[in-house]
C-alpha positions in Angstrom: 70.4 24.5 133.1 71.2 26.8 136.1 74.8 26.8 136.5 76.0 24.1 139.3 77.8 24.3 142.5 81.0 22.7 143.7 78.9 20.2 144.8 76.3 19.9 142.2 79.6 19.8 140.1 80.9 17.1 142.0 77.6 14.7 142.0 77.4 15.8 137.9 80.9 14.2 137.6 80.2 11.4 138.8 76.8 10.5 138.0 77.7 11.3 134.4 81.4 9.2 134.4 81.0 5.5 133.4 81.3 2.6 134.6 80.1 -0.4 134.7 81.2 -3.6 136.9 85.0 -4.2 135.6 85.2 -1.1 133.6 85.5 1.6 136.4 88.4 3.7 136.0 86.8 6.6 134.4 84.7 6.7 137.4 88.2 6.0 139.8 89.5 8.8 138.2 86.4 11.0 138.8 86.0 10.2 142.8 90.2 10.3 143.1 89.9 13.5 141.5 87.7 15.0 144.2 88.5 13.8 147.5 93.0 13.5 147.0 93.2 17.3 148.4 92.0 15.8 151.3 93.6 12.5 151.7 97.1 11.5 153.3 97.6 9.1 151.2 95.6 7.8 147.4 96.1 4.2 146.2 94.4 1.3 144.6 93.9 -2.3 145.4 95.1 -4.9 142.7 90.9 -5.4 141.0 91.0 -1.7 141.0 89.6 -0.7 144.1 90.5 3.3 145.3 91.8 3.7 148.7 91.9 7.6 150.0 93.4 7.4 153.3 93.2 10.1 156.2 95.2 9.9 158.7 94.4 10.8 162.1 96.0 9.3 164.3 98.8 6.6 163.6 97.3 4.1 165.4 94.3 4.9 165.8 90.8 3.3 164.7 91.1 1.5 161.0 87.7 3.1 159.8 86.6 2.2 156.6 83.8 4.8 154.4 83.0 2.3 151.7 80.6 3.6 148.7 80.8 1.6 145.1 82.4 2.9 141.6 80.9 0.5 139.5 77.2 1.1 137.8 74.6 -1.3 135.9 75.0 -1.7 132.7 75.5 -4.5 129.7 78.8 -5.9 127.5 78.5 -6.3 123.9 78.9 -10.2 123.9 78.5 -10.7 119.6 77.4 -8.7 116.9 75.7 -10.2 114.2 75.6 -10.0 110.0 73.1 -7.0 110.5 75.3 -5.5 112.8 73.0 -5.6 115.6 74.7 -5.4 119.0 73.3 -8.6 121.3 74.2 -8.3 124.7 75.5 -9.5 128.7 73.2 -7.0 131.7 76.0 -6.0 134.1 74.0 -6.1 137.1 70.0 -7.2 137.7 68.0 -5.3 135.5 63.9 -5.8 134.7 63.6 -6.4 131.5 59.8 -3.4 131.4 63.0 -0.7 131.8 65.3 -1.2 129.3 63.6 -1.5 125.2 63.7 2.1 123.8 66.3 2.9 126.4 69.9 5.2 124.7 73.2 3.9 125.5 76.7 4.6 125.0 79.2 1.5 123.8 82.6 2.3 124.8 84.4 1.3 121.6 88.8 1.0 120.6 87.2 4.3 118.9 85.6 6.0 121.6 82.0 5.9 122.5 78.7 5.8 120.6 75.7 5.8 121.3 73.0 3.2 120.3 68.8 2.2 121.5 68.2 -1.1 122.5 65.3 -1.8 119.9 61.6 -2.3 120.2 58.8 -3.4 117.9 56.1 -0.5 117.4 53.1 -1.5 118.8 51.2 -1.4 115.4 52.9 -5.0 114.8 52.8 -6.9 117.5 49.3 -8.7 117.7 47.7 -8.2 121.5 49.0 -11.5 123.7 52.7 -10.1 123.1 52.0 -6.4 123.7 50.6 -7.7 127.3 53.9 -10.4 127.8 57.4 -9.0 129.3 60.2 -9.2 126.4 62.6 -10.9 127.7 66.3 -9.3 128.0 68.1 -12.2 125.1 66.2 -11.2 122.9 66.8 -8.4 122.4 69.4 -6.1 120.6 71.7 -2.6 120.5 71.1 -0.8 117.1 74.1 1.1 116.2 73.0 2.2 113.5 76.0 -0.1 111.3 74.6 -2.0 108.1 76.6 -5.4 108.5 78.8 -6.9 110.8 81.5 -5.5 108.7 81.0 -1.3 109.1 79.8 -2.2 113.6 83.4 -4.0 113.7 84.9 -1.0 111.2 83.0 2.0 114.6 85.1 -0.3 116.8 82.6 -2.1 118.0 84.2 -5.8 119.4 82.8 -8.1 122.4 83.2 -7.3 126.2 83.2 -3.7 124.9 80.9 -2.2 128.0 77.2 -0.6 127.3 76.3 2.6 130.0 73.5 3.4 130.4 72.9 6.8 128.8 70.8 9.6 131.2 72.0 13.5 131.4 71.8 14.9 135.3 69.3 17.0 136.0 67.9 19.2 138.7 64.5 18.9 139.1 62.2 22.1 139.3 62.4 21.2 143.9 66.1 22.5 143.3 66.3 20.0 146.6 66.0 16.1 144.5 68.8 15.5 142.4 67.6 13.0 138.8 70.9 11.5 137.3 72.2 7.8 136.0 74.5 6.3 138.2 73.2 7.2 142.1 73.6 3.3 142.2 76.2 4.1 144.1 78.1 7.0 143.1 76.3 8.7 145.6 77.9 6.5 148.3 81.3 7.5 146.7 80.5 11.1 146.9 79.9 10.3 150.4 83.5 8.6 151.4 84.6 12.2 149.7 82.7 14.4 151.9 83.2 13.1 155.0 87.4 13.4 154.0 86.9 16.7 153.1 84.8 17.8 156.2 87.3 15.4 158.7 89.9 17.5 157.4 91.1 19.9 160.0 88.6 17.9 162.4 91.1 16.3 165.6 90.3 12.8 165.9 92.2 9.7 167.2 91.4 7.1 164.5 92.7 6.1 160.8 89.5 7.1 158.2 89.0 5.1 154.6 87.3 7.0 152.1 87.1 3.9 149.5 85.9 3.5 146.1 85.3 -0.4 145.3 84.6 -2.2 142.6 81.8 -4.8 141.4 79.6 -4.6 143.5 76.4 -5.4 141.4 78.2 -8.9 140.1 78.9 -10.0 143.6 80.1 -7.3 146.5 83.6 -8.9 144.7 85.3 -4.7 144.8 84.9 -4.4 149.2 86.7 -8.0 149.5 89.8 -7.5 148.0 90.0 -2.9 149.3 89.2 -4.6 152.9 91.5 -7.4 152.8 93.7 -5.0 151.8 92.7 -1.6 154.7 92.6 -4.3 157.5 90.0 -2.1 159.2 88.1 -2.2 163.1 84.7 -0.5 162.1 83.3 -0.4 158.2 80.1 1.5 157.1 79.3 1.0 153.7 77.2 4.2 152.0 74.8 2.8 149.6 71.7 3.8 147.4 68.4 2.3 148.8 64.5 1.6 148.5 62.1 4.0 148.5 58.5 3.9 149.4 57.1 6.8 148.9 55.9 6.1 144.7 52.5 5.0 144.0 52.4 1.3 144.2 54.9 0.6 146.7 53.0 -1.1 150.1 54.7 -0.2 153.2 55.2 -3.4 153.8 57.0 -3.5 151.7 59.7 0.1 151.6 58.7 2.5 154.4 61.3 5.0 153.7 61.5 8.4 152.4 63.1 11.3 150.5 64.2 13.4 152.6 64.1 12.3 155.8 67.1 10.7 156.9 70.1 8.3 155.4 68.6 4.2 156.1 69.8 2.5 158.6 70.2 -1.3 157.4 69.0 -3.6 160.2 69.6 -6.4 157.9 70.6 -7.3 153.9 70.3 -10.2 152.0 73.6 -10.4 152.3 74.4 -9.6 156.6 72.8 -8.9 160.0 73.6 -5.0 161.1 76.6 -5.7 163.9 74.4 -4.7 166.8 77.5 -2.8 168.6 78.1 -0.3 165.3 74.4 0.3 164.8 73.6 1.2 168.8 76.2 2.9 168.7 75.2 4.7 165.5 72.1 5.1 166.3 72.7 7.1 169.8 75.3 9.3 168.2 72.1 10.5 165.5 70.1 10.7 168.9 72.0 12.8 170.4 73.4 15.4 167.4 68.9 15.7 166.2 70.2 13.6 163.1 67.1 12.4 161.6 67.4 8.6 160.0 65.2 6.1 159.2 64.9 1.8 160.2 65.0 -0.1 156.9 65.7 -3.5 156.1 66.2 -4.7 152.0 66.0 -8.8 152.5 65.9 -9.3 148.1 70.0 -7.4 148.0 73.1 -6.6 149.6 75.4 -4.2 149.5 79.5 -4.0 150.2 79.0 -4.9 153.9 78.4 -7.9 153.1 81.9 -9.5 152.4 83.9 -6.1 155.0 82.6 -7.7 157.3 83.3 -11.7 156.8 86.7 -10.3 156.4 89.6 -12.4 158.4 88.5 -12.9 161.5 85.8 -10.6 160.9 84.2 -7.0 160.9 81.7 -4.8 162.5 80.1 -3.1 159.8 76.7 -1.3 159.4 75.1 -0.3 155.6 74.3 3.0 156.0 72.4 4.0 152.7 70.3 7.4 151.1 67.2 6.7 150.3 66.7 6.6 145.9 63.8 5.7 143.8 64.3 4.0 140.6 68.1 2.3 141.1 68.2 0.2 138.7 67.0 1.3 135.5 68.2 4.3 133.3 67.8 7.1 136.4 67.0 7.4 139.8 66.0 10.4 142.2 67.6 11.4 145.3 67.1 14.1 148.3 70.0 16.3 148.8 69.0 17.2 152.4 70.0 13.1 153.2 73.2 13.3 151.3 73.8 15.6 153.8 72.7 14.2 156.6 74.3 10.6 156.5 77.6 12.7 155.9 76.7 14.1 159.2 76.2 11.1 161.0 79.2 9.1 160.0 81.5 12.5 160.6 79.5 12.9 164.0 80.4 8.3 164.7 84.2 9.3 163.5 84.3 11.8 165.8 83.3 9.8 168.2 85.2 6.8 168.1 88.8 5.8 169.6 89.9 2.4 170.6 88.0 2.1 174.2 84.6 2.8 172.6 85.7 0.2 169.2 86.4 -2.7 171.1 83.3 -1.6 173.9 81.4 -2.2 170.2 83.1 -4.8 168.8 81.9 -7.0 171.9 78.5 -5.1 172.6 
């Protein structure tokens, strides 16, 4: 593998880190490692979300930029007499992307490798081959011959199970393939925003946040926002790319490399018009490419951010991503760069008067 530059090394470490919902410690430590140098203060809330505070002006408007630390995965629920593991999905999975995929189980004795078992087609009736295999019937094979042997490996019910995939730079080096882009790319954006604001004067207090448990109900965003009490909130996340075969423009029309997505609507919120208009104007003024998108069947942390206390004007800015909620997904580096540039320019354009104008637009 070609030697990675500093940014790609950060992205590799973020995506390689294991961190399903409810067990985000490893991912949080990686984000803390990279964001601490650019923050005035770094701390966590009581649920485990990471909060990095960067002061421009101490009494200035509070601006929250939040990616979520957690990724989808599984939790061990039962070990049968033959040493096979049964599991609960954590986050949204489609059964057809799961069979015969490698996973890592985090045990009390260290990580062990498993595979989600599947029947050979040779012994399946023709009709059975046409039907999706139900998740409730799936199991994980760790090479144990009995429950006792599986337990001797350190496996217990409640253990986290993480998809396994190696970070890969494609032949087109702008494209990156990895597990957990949803949503370590949001965490990377938060890190890079604070980095680019390090020596920039602005009259705001910026919070780069890595929230927990987004995939199971936007939970960490609730506690983190309540801790920060921001004046403006941005969720930075992955969005749907529509540039692969089988997806119609009616379903999704965003393309990798055409700029960050400004989410108009999702199942958890309607974007705040004042914030949205200001972000669009900032993008147009600075010639930053962007795309409009909506996500009728899912939500982002903005869904919790905007309902905190007496309300927080909020917007989701996302990165078009192929193959999310599977073992591996693909992003375009230009979209990452332009998302960071857009958020930095937005923050530079904010002050108390502008926040007041936006809030009541």
